[in-house]
N, C-alpha and C positions, 0 to 999 in steps of 0.2 A: 171086247177089251178096249178100254179108253186110253189113249196116249195123248200127251201134250209135250210140245217141244218149246224150249226157250233158247233162242239163238242170239249170240252176242259176238261181235267182232272182237278178237283178242290180239291179232297181229294182221299185218297186210296179208291178205289171202288165206287167213285162218279164222275159223269161227268155232266157238265153244257151243256145243249143243247139249243142253241139259234136258233130261227126259224123266217122266214119271209114268209108270204103268203098273197096274195091279198092286199098288202099295209099295213099289220099289222105285228107287231113283238112281240115276247115273249120269255120266257125261262122256262125251267124245269130242275130239277136235277134228273138224272137217277142213280139209285143205282144197282150195280151188285156185289154180294158177290162171293168170290172164292169158297165157299161151293156149291152155286147154280151152278156155271159154271162147277164144277167137276161132280155134279149130272146130269147135262144136257149133259155131254160129250163135253163141250166146254172149259175145262181147257187148258191153254196154248194159247188160242186164244187172239187176241188183243181186249181189252175191249172197246177201242174207236170205232173200227169197229163194234163190237157187238152193242154198243150204237147207232151208226148211223143207222145200219140196223133195230134195234128195233124202232127207231123214224120213219123211212120210213114205216115199217110195220104198226105201229099205225096210221100214216097219211093215210094209205090206208083204214082204218076202221073208222076214225073219223076226223073231222076238227082239225087242229093243234091248233086253238084258244081254243079248248076244252081240250087240254092236261092238266093234273093236274100239280101243282107246283112240286110235287115229284112223280117220277115213279119208282116203285120197280120191276125190271125185274122178280123176282120170282113170284110176285103177278100177273103180266101180263101173265106169262107162265101158271100159274094155271087156269086163266080165259080163255086163248086162247092157247090150246095145240099145235096148228100149229106154234106158235112162235119159238119153239125149232128148227123145221125144217127150218123155214124162215131165222133164224139168223145163222144157222150152216154153217161153211166154211170148205172146204176140207183141210185136214192137209197137 
């Protein structure tokens, strides 16, 4: 199954993620707060890259068609502790 994500900053700390998979398309808003990024040791990292990596991580665990309309990175990280490691980029 091939997936592609288009990530666009829409508001401070919010990214619109458009996806296509198996002939279907959709979108979700991903929220990433600076406070959470600092807590996770990701402050100073590119939010767009973190969002794309998070979308890829989630797509590895569920079909993209099942993505919620709003994705809060902090809630995802609380449910899936491996997310912090999967989205971390070397400084």
